[in-house]
C-alpha positions in Angstrom: 102.6 62.0 -77.5 104.3 63.7 -80.4 103.5 62.3 -83.8 105.9 62.2 -86.6 106.0 61.5 -90.3 109.2 60.0 -91.7 109.9 60.8 -95.3 113.1 60.2 -97.2 115.3 60.4 -94.1 113.5 63.4 -92.6 111.0 63.6 -89.8 108.1 66.1 -89.7 106.0 66.6 -86.6 102.2 66.7 -87.1 99.0 66.9 -85.1 95.9 64.9 -85.6 93.9 66.5 -88.3 96.9 67.5 -90.4 97.4 66.0 -93.8 100.7 64.4 -94.6 101.3 67.0 -97.3 100.6 69.9 -94.9 103.0 68.5 -92.3 105.8 67.9 -94.7 105.5 71.3 -96.3 105.4 73.0 -92.9 108.7 71.3 -92.1 110.2 72.5 -95.4 110.1 69.1 -97.1 109.4 69.6 -100.9 106.6 67.4 -102.1 105.1 67.2 -105.5 101.4 68.3 -105.5 98.8 70.0 -107.7 95.1 69.9 -107.0 95.4 69.3 -103.2 91.9 67.7 -103.3 92.6 64.0 -104.0 91.9 64.2 -107.7 95.1 64.5 -109.7 97.3 62.0 -107.7 100.4 64.2 -108.1 101.1 63.8 -104.4 100.9 59.9 -104.4 103.1 58.2 -101.8 103.7 54.8 -100.4 103.6 53.9 -96.7 106.5 51.8 -95.5 105.4 51.8 -91.9 102.2 52.7 -90.1 98.5 52.4 -91.0 97.1 54.4 -93.9 93.5 55.7 -93.4 91.1 54.2 -95.9 89.9 57.7 -96.9 93.5 58.5 -98.1 93.2 55.8 -100.8 89.9 57.0 -102.3 89.9 56.5 -106.1 93.1 54.4 -106.2 93.4 51.1 -108.0 93.2 48.0 -105.9 96.8 47.2 -106.8 97.9 50.5 -105.4 95.9 50.2 -102.2 97.4 46.7 -101.5 100.9 48.1 -101.8 100.3 50.9 -99.3 99.9 53.8 -101.7 97.9 56.9 -100.6 97.2 60.5 -101.5 99.2 62.7 -99.1 96.9 65.7 -99.6 94.0 64.0 -98.0 95.8 61.6 -95.7 95.2 62.4 -92.0 97.0 59.7 -90.0 96.4 59.2 -86.3 99.7 57.5 -85.6 103.3 57.7 -86.7 103.8 56.9 -90.4 106.8 56.4 -92.6 106.5 56.9 -96.3 108.4 57.4 -99.6 107.6 58.8 -103.1 105.2 56.5 -105.0 107.7 56.1 -107.8 110.6 57.7 -109.5 110.1 59.1 -113.0 110.7 56.2 -115.4 112.7 58.5 -117.7 114.8 61.6 -117.0 116.8 63.3 -119.6 117.1 66.0 -122.3 114.7 66.5 -125.2 114.8 69.1 -128.0 112.0 71.0 -129.7 111.5 69.9 -133.2 108.6 72.1 -134.2 106.1 74.6 -132.8 103.0 75.6 -134.7 99.6 77.1 -133.8 96.6 74.7 -133.8 94.1 77.0 -132.1 93.5 80.7 -131.2 95.7 80.4 -128.1 97.1 76.9 -128.4 100.4 75.7 -130.0 101.5 72.1 -130.8 105.0 71.5 -129.6 106.8 68.5 -131.1 109.7 67.2 -129.1 112.4 64.6 -129.9 111.5 61.3 -128.3 114.4 59.4 -126.6 114.5 55.7 -127.3 114.1 55.0 -123.6 110.9 57.0 -123.2 107.9 54.6 -123.1 104.4 55.9 -122.5 100.7 55.1 -122.8 98.5 57.7 -124.6 96.9 60.0 -122.0 99.9 60.1 -119.6 101.8 63.3 -118.8 105.4 64.4 -118.6 107.1 67.2 -116.7 109.2 69.6 -118.7 111.9 71.8 -117.1 113.4 74.8 -118.8 117.1 75.8 -118.5 116.3 78.2 -115.6 114.4 75.5 -113.6 110.8 76.5 -114.4 108.9 73.3 -114.8 105.3 72.4 -115.8 103.5 69.2 -116.6 101.8 68.5 -120.0 99.8 65.6 -121.3 101.2 63.7 -124.3 98.9 64.2 -127.2 100.5 61.7 -129.5 100.4 57.9 -129.9 103.1 55.6 -128.6 103.6 54.3 -132.2 105.3 57.6 -133.1 108.9 56.5 -132.7 110.9 59.7 -133.1 108.7 62.4 -131.5 106.1 63.2 -128.9 103.6 66.1 -129.0 102.1 68.3 -126.3 99.5 71.1 -126.6 100.3 74.3 -124.8 97.6 76.9 -124.1 98.8 80.5 -123.6 98.2 81.3 -119.9 98.2 85.0 -118.8 101.4 85.6 -116.9 102.4 82.0 -117.5 106.2 81.6 -117.5 106.6 78.5 -119.6 103.5 78.8 -121.8 104.4 82.4 -122.7 107.9 81.1 -123.6 106.5 78.4 -125.8 104.3 80.9 -127.6 106.7 83.7 -128.1 110.3 82.7 -127.6 111.0 79.0 -127.9 112.6 77.8 -131.1 113.4 74.4 -132.8 116.5 73.1 -131.3 115.9 74.5 -127.8 116.6 71.9 -125.1 114.3 70.9 -122.2 114.7 68.4 -119.4 111.9 65.8 -119.4 110.7 63.5 -116.5 108.0 60.9 -116.9 105.7 59.7 -117.9 103.2 59.5 -115.1 99.4 59.2 -114.7 96.7 56.5 -115.0 94.3 58.5 -117.2 94.7 55.9 -120.0 92.7 53.4 -122.0 92.2 50.1 -120.1 92.1 47.2 -122.6 90.3 43.9 -121.7 86.7 45.2 -121.8 86.4 46.2 -125.5 82.6 46.6 -125.3 82.3 48.9 -122.3 81.0 52.4 -123.0 83.6 55.2 -122.7 82.7 58.8 -121.9 85.5 61.4 -122.3 84.8 65.0 -121.2 87.3 67.8 -121.6 87.7 71.6 -121.8 90.5 73.6 -123.4 93.6 71.6 -123.9 92.1 68.8 -121.8 90.9 67.5 -125.2 94.6 66.6 -126.1 94.9 63.5 -123.8 91.3 62.6 -124.4 91.8 62.5 -128.2 95.0 60.4 -127.6 93.0 58.0 -125.3 90.1 57.7 -127.8 92.4 57.0 -130.7 94.4 54.5 -128.7 91.1 52.7 -127.8 90.1 52.6 -131.5 93.5 51.3 -132.6 93.2 48.5 -130.0 89.9 47.4 -131.4 87.5 48.9 -128.9 83.9 48.1 -130.0 81.8 49.8 -127.3 80.5 53.3 -127.8 83.0 56.1 -127.3 81.5 59.6 -126.6 83.8 62.6 -126.6 82.5 65.9 -125.3 84.7 69.0 -125.8 83.7 72.3 -124.1 84.8 75.9 -124.7 83.6 79.4 -124.0 82.9 80.0 -127.7 83.0 78.1 -130.9 86.2 79.7 -132.2 88.1 78.4 -129.1 87.4 74.7 -130.0 90.3 73.0 -131.7 91.2 69.5 -133.0 87.8 69.7 -134.8 89.1 68.2 -138.0 91.0 65.4 -136.3 88.0 64.4 -134.2 85.6 64.7 -137.1 87.9 62.3 -139.0 87.9 59.9 -136.1 84.1 59.6 -136.1 84.1 59.0 -139.8 86.7 56.2 -139.5 85.1 54.6 -136.4 81.3 54.4 -136.3 81.3 53.7 -132.6 82.7 57.2 -131.8 80.5 60.2 -131.1 81.9 63.7 -131.0 79.9 66.5 -129.3 81.1 70.1 -129.4 79.7 72.4 -126.6 80.1 76.1 -126.0 78.9 78.2 -123.2 78.3 81.3 -125.2 76.6 81.6 -128.6 76.1 82.1 -131.4 77.3 78.7 -132.7 76.8 76.9 -136.0 75.1 73.5 -136.2 75.8 70.9 -134.7 77.7 72.8 -131.9 75.6 72.9 -128.8 75.2 76.0 -126.6 74.9 75.5 -122.9 76.7 74.3 -119.8 78.9 71.3 -120.5 78.0 69.7 -117.2 74.3 69.9 -118.0 74.8 68.5 -121.5 76.9 65.6 -120.2 74.7 64.7 -117.3 71.5 64.7 -119.4 73.0 62.1 -121.7 74.7 59.9 -119.0 72.1 57.0 -119.1 72.9 53.9 -117.0 76.2 55.5 -115.8 77.4 52.6 -113.5 78.4 50.5 -116.5 80.5 53.2 -118.1 84.1 54.3 -117.8 84.5 58.1 -117.6 87.5 60.4 -118.2 87.5 64.0 -117.2 90.2 66.6 -118.2 90.5 70.3 -118.3 89.2 73.1 -116.1 89.7 72.1 -112.4 86.4 73.6 -111.2 84.4 71.8 -113.8 86.3 68.5 -113.3 85.5 68.6 -109.5 81.8 69.3 -110.1 81.5 66.6 -112.8 83.4 64.1 -110.8 81.1 64.5 -107.9 77.9 64.4 -110.0 79.0 61.4 -112.0 80.1 59.5 -108.9 76.7 60.2 -107.2 75.0 59.0 -110.4 76.6 55.6 -109.9 80.0 55.5 -111.5 82.5 53.9 -109.1 85.7 55.7 -108.4 87.9 53.0 -110.0 86.0 53.7 -113.3 86.3 57.5 -113.0 89.6 59.0 -114.2 90.2 62.7 -113.7 93.0 64.9 -114.8 92.1 68.4 -113.5 95.1 70.2 -115.1 95.5 72.3 -112.1 98.3 74.8 -112.8 100.3 77.5 -111.0 100.4 79.9 -113.9 102.1 77.7 -116.4 
């Protein structure tokens, strides 16, 4: 019997063992995706007919599971299934660059005008599209209390179409198309005393700083440990902002880690994974956030899960790019 996936009025044949994402792409159906490993949730869909395999809902909130949501990149159905996009972007419209300035050796802060209709939670991401259709996703690095602007951090990626443009050509006043926000890598209020562990590399520190500050502003009393990793000390950034955070909130701990020395005290030299895992005591009672290098995120996610952190308390944004 031929099996079919119905999606937005189109039908795609598939064989047992195929993922929904593979079958739709093979039939020429465009589907949003990024990590293709069940981590980033960019390919999230909702089933309207058919049975969703339990494995396709790994790591999703219970509320999403109950409403038939699943990850199309790891969903391998054994019967016909009908599905639709998980959600439409809450906001779609133009924004304008207000300011661009360097904040690290290869990172610029881009300040964008914030439409009145754009609501977000710190840690979420938006997709920005240039006039020629080139689009990339970036985490919002600012707080929701900033009424007029939002900020993103853009690292210069070799051969990156949009990142190179931001670093060398973009000017205040330039227009971009924004869609979003999306993402569940945010602070979860209601348990103010739970320990939070935030681990990031590169510009992965941007959403983590936003999440940590949001937690502090909402009165979080439990310990908040922030680990930022880089290849060398000069590639660390937001050091002043994070140092100010720990001075203002005694429950916050900020650990700088570099793979290659030399490094000044108190910067630690070594593998970020080893440093984090060595300090992850009693992990099952902690909430963990991982952002940055996709390889490190995958490894840490696996190790932290095996150490006892449940998937619904493990939030990962792997920042998988296609040469941004």
